[in-house]
TORDREN-444864 format. One record per residue (C-alpha): residue in three letters; residue number from 1; x, z negated, y. Coordinates in nm, 2 decimals. Example, Ala and Ser with C-alpha at 12.3 -4.5 7.8 and 13.67 -1.06 7.14 Angstrom:
<tikols>
{tikol 'ALA',1,{1.23,-0.78,-0.45}}
{tikol 'SER',2,{1.37,-0.71,-0.11}}
</tikols>
This chain:
<tikols>
{tikol 'MET',1,{0.00,0.00,0.00}}
{tikol 'THR',2,{0.15,0.10,0.34}}
{tikol 'GLN',3,{0.16,-0.13,0.64}}
{tikol 'LEU',4,{-0.13,0.07,0.79}}
{tikol 'ASP',5,{-0.34,0.03,0.48}}
{tikol 'LEU',6,{-0.27,-0.34,0.47}}
{tikol 'THR',7,{-0.37,-0.38,0.84}}
{tikol 'ALA',8,{-0.69,-0.19,0.78}}
{tikol 'PHE',9,{-0.77,-0.40,0.48}}
{tikol 'LEU',10,{-0.71,-0.72,0.66}}
{tikol 'LYS',11,{-0.92,-0.60,0.96}}
{tikol 'GLY',12,{-1.20,-0.50,0.72}}
{tikol 'ALA',13,{-1.19,-0.83,0.54}}
{tikol 'GLU',14,{-1.22,-1.02,0.86}}
{tikol 'GLU',15,{-1.52,-0.81,0.97}}
{tikol 'ALA',16,{-1.68,-0.86,0.63}}
{tikol 'ARG',17,{-1.63,-1.23,0.66}}
{tikol 'VAL',18,{-1.78,-1.24,1.01}}
{tikol 'GLU',19,{-2.08,-1.03,0.89}}
{tikol 'ALA',20,{-2.13,-1.26,0.59}}
{tikol 'ARG',21,{-2.15,-1.56,0.82}}
{tikol 'ALA',22,{-2.38,-1.39,1.07}}
{tikol 'GLU',23,{-2.64,-1.28,0.81}}
{tikol 'PRO',24,{-2.78,-1.55,0.58}}
{tikol 'ARG',25,{-2.84,-1.44,0.22}}
{tikol 'LYS',26,{-3.20,-1.36,0.13}}
{tikol 'GLY',27,{-3.42,-1.45,-0.16}}
{tikol 'ALA',28,{-3.29,-1.62,-0.48}}
{tikol 'GLU',29,{-2.92,-1.58,-0.37}}
{tikol 'ALA',30,{-2.98,-1.80,-0.06}}
{tikol 'SER',31,{-3.08,-2.09,-0.28}}
{tikol 'ASP',32,{-2.86,-2.05,-0.58}}
{tikol 'GLY',33,{-2.60,-2.30,-0.45}}
{tikol 'GLY',34,{-2.33,-2.04,-0.38}}
{tikol 'GLY',35,{-2.35,-1.86,-0.72}}
{tikol 'TRP',36,{-2.34,-1.53,-0.54}}
{tikol 'VAL',37,{-2.00,-1.63,-0.40}}
{tikol 'GLU',38,{-1.86,-1.70,-0.75}}
{tikol 'GLU',39,{-2.01,-1.37,-0.88}}
{tikol 'THR',40,{-1.86,-1.18,-0.59}}
{tikol 'LEU',41,{-1.51,-1.33,-0.66}}
{tikol 'LEU',42,{-1.55,-1.26,-1.03}}
{tikol 'TYR',43,{-1.65,-0.90,-0.97}}
{tikol 'ALA',44,{-1.37,-0.84,-0.72}}
{tikol 'TRP',45,{-1.08,-1.00,-0.90}}
{tikol 'ALA',46,{-1.16,-1.09,-1.26}}
{tikol 'ALA',47,{-1.39,-0.81,-1.38}}
{tikol 'PRO',48,{-1.21,-0.52,-1.56}}
{tikol 'ILE',49,{-1.20,-0.18,-1.41}}
{tikol 'ILE',50,{-1.41,0.03,-1.64}}
{tikol 'VAL',51,{-1.25,0.36,-1.74}}
{tikol 'ASP',52,{-1.32,0.63,-2.00}}
{tikol 'PRO',53,{-1.20,0.49,-2.33}}
{tikol 'ARG',54,{-1.05,0.83,-2.42}}
{tikol 'TRP',55,{-0.82,0.81,-2.12}}
{tikol 'PRO',56,{-0.77,0.44,-2.05}}
{tikol 'GLU',57,{-0.46,0.47,-1.81}}
{tikol 'LEU',58,{-0.51,0.42,-1.44}}
{tikol 'ASP',59,{-0.20,0.38,-1.21}}
{tikol 'GLU',60,{-0.14,0.06,-1.03}}
{tikol 'GLU',61,{-0.21,0.19,-0.68}}
{tikol 'PHE',62,{-0.55,0.32,-0.79}}
{tikol 'LYS',63,{-0.62,-0.02,-0.95}}
{tikol 'LEU',64,{-0.53,-0.19,-0.63}}
{tikol 'ARG',65,{-0.76,0.03,-0.43}}
{tikol 'VAL',66,{-1.05,-0.06,-0.66}}
{tikol 'ARG',67,{-0.98,-0.43,-0.62}}
{tikol 'VAL',68,{-0.96,-0.40,-0.24}}
{tikol 'ALA',69,{-1.28,-0.20,-0.23}}
{tikol 'ARG',70,{-1.45,-0.47,-0.45}}
{tikol 'ALA',71,{-1.32,-0.75,-0.22}}
{tikol 'LEU',72,{-1.45,-0.57,0.09}}
{tikol 'GLU',73,{-1.79,-0.46,-0.06}}
{tikol 'GLY',74,{-1.84,-0.75,-0.31}}
{tikol 'PRO',75,{-2.14,-0.92,-0.15}}
{tikol 'ARG',76,{-2.33,-0.59,-0.13}}
{tikol 'CYS',77,{-2.23,-0.50,-0.48}}
{tikol 'VAL',78,{-2.35,-0.83,-0.62}}
{tikol 'GLU',79,{-2.68,-0.81,-0.42}}
{tikol 'GLU',80,{-2.75,-0.45,-0.53}}
{tikol 'ARG',81,{-2.59,-0.48,-0.87}}
{tikol 'LEU',82,{-2.40,-0.16,-0.80}}
{tikol 'ALA',83,{-2.02,-0.09,-0.85}}
{tikol 'THR',84,{-1.83,0.04,-0.55}}
{tikol 'ASP',85,{-1.77,0.41,-0.49}}
{tikol 'MET',86,{-1.40,0.35,-0.57}}
{tikol 'ASP',87,{-1.51,0.21,-0.92}}
{tikol 'ALA',88,{-1.71,0.53,-0.98}}
{tikol 'LEU',89,{-1.42,0.75,-0.87}}
{tikol 'ALA',90,{-1.18,0.56,-1.10}}
{tikol 'TYR',91,{-1.42,0.61,-1.40}}
{tikol 'LEU',92,{-1.48,0.97,-1.32}}
{tikol 'HIS',93,{-1.11,1.03,-1.27}}
{tikol 'THR',94,{-1.04,0.91,-1.63}}
{tikol 'ALA',95,{-1.34,1.09,-1.77}}
{tikol 'CYS',96,{-1.25,1.43,-1.62}}
{tikol 'LEU',97,{-0.91,1.40,-1.79}}
{tikol 'SER',98,{-1.09,1.37,-2.13}}
{tikol 'GLN',99,{-1.35,1.65,-2.10}}
{tikol 'PRO',100,{-1.46,1.90,-1.84}}
{tikol 'PHE',101,{-1.75,1.81,-1.61}}
{tikol 'ASN',102,{-2.07,2.00,-1.57}}
{tikol 'GLN',103,{-2.16,2.11,-1.22}}
{tikol 'THR',104,{-2.35,1.79,-1.13}}
{tikol 'TRP',105,{-2.06,1.56,-1.22}}
{tikol 'TYR',106,{-1.80,1.79,-1.07}}
{tikol 'ARG',107,{-1.99,1.77,-0.74}}
{tikol 'ILE',108,{-2.03,1.39,-0.76}}
{tikol 'TYR',109,{-1.65,1.35,-0.83}}
{tikol 'ASN',110,{-1.57,1.59,-0.55}}
{tikol 'TYR',111,{-1.80,1.40,-0.31}}
{tikol 'LEU',112,{-1.64,1.07,-0.39}}
{tikol 'PHE',113,{-1.29,1.21,-0.36}}
{tikol 'THR',114,{-1.39,1.36,-0.02}}
{tikol 'LYS',115,{-1.55,1.04,0.10}}
{tikol 'LEU',116,{-1.27,0.81,0.00}}
{tikol 'PHE',117,{-0.97,1.03,0.06}}
{tikol 'PRO',118,{-1.09,1.26,0.34}}
{tikol 'GLU',119,{-0.74,1.38,0.46}}
{tikol 'LEU',120,{-0.62,1.46,0.11}}
{tikol 'ALA',121,{-0.96,1.62,0.02}}
{tikol 'GLU',122,{-0.93,1.85,0.33}}
{tikol 'ALA',123,{-0.58,1.95,0.22}}
{tikol 'VAL',124,{-0.66,2.00,-0.14}}
{tikol 'LEU',125,{-1.02,2.12,-0.14}}
{tikol 'GLY',126,{-1.07,2.26,0.21}}
{tikol 'ALA',127,{-1.41,2.44,0.23}}
{tikol 'GLU',128,{-1.49,2.33,-0.13}}
{tikol 'ALA',129,{-1.52,1.97,-0.03}}
{tikol 'VAL',130,{-1.86,1.82,-0.11}}
{tikol 'ARG',131,{-1.99,1.62,0.19}}
{tikol 'GLU',132,{-2.34,1.55,0.08}}
{tikol 'LEU',133,{-2.52,1.50,-0.26}}
{tikol 'SER',134,{-2.86,1.62,-0.36}}
{tikol 'ASP',135,{-3.12,1.35,-0.44}}
{tikol 'TYR',136,{-3.07,1.41,-0.81}}
{tikol 'GLU',137,{-2.69,1.38,-0.77}}
{tikol 'ARG',138,{-2.73,1.06,-0.57}}
{tikol 'TRP',139,{-2.96,0.92,-0.85}}
{tikol 'GLU',140,{-2.70,1.01,-1.11}}
{tikol 'LEU',141,{-2.42,0.84,-0.90}}
{tikol 'ASP',142,{-2.63,0.53,-0.85}}
{tikol 'GLY',143,{-2.70,0.51,-1.23}}
{tikol 'LEU',144,{-2.33,0.53,-1.30}}
{tikol 'LYS',145,{-2.26,0.26,-1.05}}
{tikol 'ARG',146,{-2.53,0.03,-1.20}}
{tikol 'TRP',147,{-2.38,0.09,-1.55}}
{tikol 'LEU',148,{-2.02,0.03,-1.43}}
{tikol 'TYR',149,{-2.12,-0.30,-1.25}}
{tikol 'ARG',150,{-2.32,-0.42,-1.56}}
{tikol 'LYS',151,{-2.03,-0.34,-1.80}}
{tikol 'ALA',152,{-1.77,-0.51,-1.58}}
{tikol 'MET',153,{-1.98,-0.82,-1.54}}
{tikol 'GLU',154,{-2.07,-0.84,-1.91}}
{tikol 'ALA',155,{-1.70,-0.83,-1.99}}
{tikol 'VAL',156,{-1.63,-1.12,-1.75}}
{tikol 'LYS',157,{-1.92,-1.33,-1.88}}
{tikol 'SER',158,{-1.82,-1.25,-2.24}}
{tikol 'GLU',159,{-1.46,-1.35,-2.17}}
{tikol 'ARG',160,{-1.57,-1.67,-2.00}}
{tikol 'ARG',161,{-1.79,-1.76,-2.30}}
{tikol 'ALA',162,{-1.51,-1.70,-2.54}}
{tikol 'GLY',163,{-1.28,-1.92,-2.33}}
{tikol 'ARG',164,{-1.53,-2.20,-2.33}}
{tikol 'SER',165,{-1.58,-2.18,-2.71}}
{tikol 'GLU',166,{-1.21,-2.20,-2.76}}
{tikol 'GLU',167,{-1.18,-2.50,-2.54}}
{tikol 'GLY',168,{-1.46,-2.68,-2.74}}
{tikol 'TRP',169,{-1.23,-2.70,-3.04}}
</tikols>
């Protein structure tokens, strides 16, 4: 991570912290005694990054970018039960190395790449960059993000249960 990236991350983290204080949580999360905070931290730092099992390698910089995105977007992710766009890009990146995408998934992958890495997308894709998704593509992306969030949190909860059962002996 460059100095500029770190500065932007710290600034974004401070803005997110100020926003979180300014807007009280609604509904069940407001009265759960801070459980949403624990779930946010678990999602950001303990939950595994879900990748395609046929291509499980992801470089360290990409992993760091996923963790930073989770840290910045964690409260929203927990509230909406959706993974970050960076999580979806990481999964699709490993999936596309395993098998070719159809047009829908290619466009979703292209859209995420363009959204998250605009300068690089402009240089690599130029006019081919996808800047908007159709309603159907948005629905597919949201479904993927729901699935990724659920899988990541199931893995954390399973690991915590296994840890508790081992401690019981």
